[in-house]
C-alpha positions in Angstrom: 18.9 12.8 20.2 20.4 10.8 17.3 17.2 8.7 17.1 15.0 11.8 17.0 17.1 13.3 14.2 16.8 10.2 12.2 13.0 10.1 12.7 12.6 13.8 11.8 14.7 13.2 8.6 12.4 10.3 7.7 9.3 12.4 8.3 10.7 15.2 6.1 11.6 12.7 3.4 8.2 11.1 3.4 6.4 14.4 3.3 8.6 15.7 0.5 8.1 12.6 -1.5 4.4 12.7 -1.2 4.4 16.4 -2.1 6.4 15.6 -5.2 3.7 13.0 -6.1 1.0 15.5 -5.7 2.9 18.0 -7.9 3.4 15.4 -10.6 -0.3 14.4 -10.5 -1.2 18.0 -11.0 1.1 18.2 -14.0 0.4 14.8 -15.6 -3.2 13.9 -14.7 -6.5 15.6 -15.3 -7.9 17.6 -12.4 -10.9 15.3 -12.2 -11.2 11.8 -10.9 -7.6 10.6 -11.6 -6.1 13.6 -9.9 -8.3 13.2 -6.9 -7.4 9.5 -6.5 -3.7 10.4 -6.8 -4.0 12.9 -4.0 -5.8 10.4 -1.8 -3.1 7.8 -2.4 -0.3 10.4 -1.7 -2.1 11.7 1.4 -2.7 8.1 2.8 0.9 7.2 2.2 2.1 10.4 4.0 -0.3 9.9 6.9 0.6 6.3 7.4 4.4 6.7 7.4 4.2 9.7 9.7 1.8 8.1 12.2 3.7 4.8 12.3 7.0 6.6 13.0 5.5 8.8 15.6 3.7 5.9 17.3 7.1 4.2 17.6 8.6 7.3 19.2 5.6 7.6 21.5 5.9 4.1 22.8 9.7 3.7 22.9 11.0 7.2 23.1 10.5 8.0 26.8 12.7 5.1 28.0 14.8 4.3 25.0 15.4 7.7 23.4 15.7 10.0 26.4 12.9 12.4 25.4 9.4 12.9 26.8 5.9 12.7 25.5 5.8 16.5 25.0 8.3 16.2 22.2 6.2 13.6 20.4 3.0 15.5 20.9 4.6 18.6 19.5 5.7 16.7 16.4 2.2 15.2 16.1 0.6 18.6 16.1 3.0 20.0 13.6 2.5 17.0 11.3 -1.3 17.2 11.5 -1.0 20.9 10.6 1.3 20.2 7.7 -1.0 17.4 6.5 -4.1 19.6 6.6 -2.3 22.4 4.7 -0.7 20.1 2.1 -3.2 17.4 1.4 -4.9 19.6 -1.3 -8.4 18.4 -0.6 -7.6 14.8 0.2 -8.9 13.3 3.4 -6.8 10.0 3.7 -9.7 8.9 6.0 -12.5 6.5 5.0 -15.0 8.0 7.4 -14.5 11.4 5.8 -15.2 9.8 2.4 -18.4 8.2 3.7 -19.4 11.5 5.2 -19.0 13.2 1.8 -21.1 10.5 0.3 -23.9 11.0 2.9 -23.8 14.7 2.2 -24.4 14.1 -1.5 -21.0 15.6 -2.3 -19.7 12.4 -4.0 -21.2 9.5 -5.9 -21.0 5.8 -4.8 -18.4 5.1 -7.5 -16.2 8.0 -6.6 -16.4 7.1 -2.9 -15.5 3.4 -3.6 -12.5 4.6 -5.8 -11.3 6.9 -3.0 -11.5 4.1 -0.4 -9.5 1.9 -2.7 -6.8 4.6 -3.2 -6.6 5.1 0.5 -6.2 1.4 1.1 -3.4 1.2 -1.5 -1.7 4.3 0.0 -1.9 3.1 3.5 -0.6 -0.4 2.6 2.3 1.3 0.7 3.0 3.5 3.7 3.2 0.4 6.0 5.6 -1.3 3.6 7.8 1.8 3.3 8.0 2.3 7.0 8.8 -1.3 7.7 11.6 -1.2 5.1 13.0 1.9 6.8 12.9 0.3 10.2 14.8 -2.8 8.7 17.8 -0.5 8.0 18.2 0.0 11.8 19.6 3.5 11.5 19.1 4.1 15.2 18.8 2.1 18.4 15.0 2.5 18.6 14.6 1.4 15.0 16.7 -1.6 15.8 14.4 -2.5 18.7 11.3 -1.7 16.7 12.4 -4.0 13.9 12.9 -6.8 16.4 9.4 -6.6 18.0 7.4 -5.6 14.9 6.5 -9.1 13.9 5.4 -9.9 17.5 3.4 -6.8 18.2 0.5 -6.9 20.6 -3.0 -5.4 20.3 -3.3 -1.7 21.2 -6.7 -2.4 22.8 -6.1 -2.2 26.5 -9.7 -2.1 27.8 -12.9 -4.0 27.4 -14.2 -4.4 23.8 -17.4 -2.3 24.2 -15.4 0.5 26.0 -12.8 0.4 23.2 -15.4 0.8 20.5 -17.0 3.6 22.5 -13.6 5.3 22.8 -12.9 5.2 19.0 -16.5 6.2 18.3 -16.2 9.2 20.6 -12.9 10.3 19.1 -14.4 10.1 15.6 -17.5 12.0 16.8 -15.5 14.9 18.2 -13.1 14.9 15.2 -16.0 15.1 12.7 -17.8 17.8 14.6 -14.7 20.0 14.4 -14.3 19.0 10.7 -17.9 19.9 9.8 -17.4 23.3 11.5 -14.0 23.9 9.9 -15.4 23.3 6.5 -17.1 26.7 6.8 -14.2 28.6 8.3 -11.0 29.9 6.9 -8.1 27.5 6.5 -6.0 29.7 8.8 -8.2 28.7 11.6 -9.6 25.3 10.4 -6.3 23.5 10.0 -4.9 24.4 13.4 -8.2 23.5 15.0 -8.2 20.1 13.4 -4.5 19.5 14.3 -5.1 20.5 17.9 -8.2 18.2 18.1 -6.4 15.2 16.7 -3.4 15.8 19.0 -5.7 16.0 22.1 -7.6 12.9 21.1 -4.4 11.0 20.6 -3.1 12.0 23.9 -6.3 11.3 25.8 -7.5 8.1 24.1 -4.1 6.6 23.1 -3.7 4.5 26.3 -7.0 2.7 25.6 -7.0 2.0 21.9 -4.2 3.9 20.3 -6.7 6.6 19.2 -6.7 6.0 15.4 -10.3 7.0 14.5 -9.2 6.2 11.0 -10.2 2.7 9.7 -7.5 2.6 7.0 -4.7 3.6 9.3 -5.9 1.2 12.0 -6.1 -1.7 9.6 -2.5 -1.2 8.4 -1.2 -0.7 12.0 -3.0 -3.1 14.2 -4.9 -5.9 12.4 -1.8 -8.1 12.1 -1.1 -7.8 15.9 -2.0 -10.6 18.2 -4.3 -10.3 21.2 -7.6 -9.8 19.5 -9.5 -11.4 16.6 -10.2 -9.8 13.3 -13.8 -9.2 14.2 -12.8 -7.5 17.4 -10.7 -5.1 15.4 -13.6 -4.5 13.0 -15.9 -3.6 15.8 -13.5 -1.2 17.4 -11.7 0.4 14.5 -14.3 0.2 11.7 -17.8 0.3 13.3 -16.8 2.6 16.1 -15.5 5.5 13.9 -18.3 5.1 11.4 -20.9 5.3 14.1 -19.2 8.3 15.6 -19.1 10.0 12.2 -22.8 9.2 11.6 -23.8 10.6 15.0 -21.8 13.8 14.5 -23.3 14.4 11.0 -26.8 13.8 12.3 -26.2 16.2 15.3 -24.7 18.9 13.1 -27.1 18.7 10.2 -30.2 17.5 11.8 -30.6 15.0 9.0 -28.6 12.7 6.6 -29.2 14.1 3.1 -28.4 10.8 1.4 -31.0 8.9 3.5 -33.7 11.4 4.3 -34.3 15.1 3.7 -36.5 15.9 6.7 -34.7 17.7 9.5 -35.3 15.6 12.6 -33.6 17.9 15.2 -33.9 21.5 14.2 -36.9 23.5 12.9 -36.5 25.1 9.5 -37.1 28.9 9.5 -37.8 30.9 6.4 -34.8 32.8 5.1 -37.1 35.7 4.1 -38.6 37.8 6.9 -41.3 40.4 6.3 -40.9 43.4 8.6 -44.1 43.6 10.6 -44.0 47.4 11.0 -44.0 48.0 7.3 -46.8 45.5 6.8 -48.9 47.2 9.4 -48.2 50.6 8.0 -49.1 49.4 4.6 -52.4 47.9 5.7 -53.2 51.0 7.7 -52.4 53.2 4.7 -54.8 51.1 2.5 -57.8 51.6 4.7 -58.4 55.2 3.8 -58.0 54.4 0.2 -60.5 51.6 0.4 -62.9 53.9 2.2 -62.4 56.6 -0.3 -62.9 54.2 -3.2 -65.9 52.8 -1.4 -67.3 56.3 -0.9 -66.7 57.2 -4.5 -68.5 54.1 -5.7 -71.5 54.9 -3.6 -71.6 58.4 -4.8 -71.5 57.5 -8.4 -75.1 56.1 -8.7 -76.5 59.2 -7.0 -74.8 61.3 -9.6 
């Protein structure tokens, strides 16, 4: 349990540091573009450090730490829930930024700036975690520090199947995310955390289940076993395709590309009660007859 205690302490330290960065950005930076970029950087840093540490526990914990997968999955759910509650509007995920761009919620310049902030935060998280492992505070960290430079690709299936797995994970995650946008945070955050935990457990043996291009780039692209373009197909194109498909299925259109709804018919928001219309028309007939009768009687007078 000493290894687990060290890892939990590191997760608390990383989360507290990133929360302090968010607090400082709120006090020192404007609430506009700079504050948004600072939140994206802090969120990506927190997400990367947490996921790298948990991935190490998931791979080495059952045989080297004496604890099972249930412990890691519980920690994973709790961390996703904490991230969703503390990120303060940041996504720390490039596919979410692209989704906001396609929904006309962000400009091209703002989207590019967010992607850059996420890349910097993820790279910084990778460097911080690697430094922490180099201190070898536990047996698992000692072993992880030895094999880090010789890591192998997490893709353990055929390339098309791996891209399909990452795309499916992204598709399901974004469907829940789009639904959670219109629900209360009390329900949206646990739903997203449970979805991410389930996808990690289900798809992890095949690709690692990242469905986050920035996180996958920092974690896997330096590993041997697959080429750079193989990683691009699986961890970039797969999640982007899944996000695009989820958005099209949920919205029926892509507002940035076309306004016409291709999947769902648009019904008018204003409905006229038929009974009142009928009654109104029936009530008009006598008046019209009376008016007509009056007009015919006038010449005879």
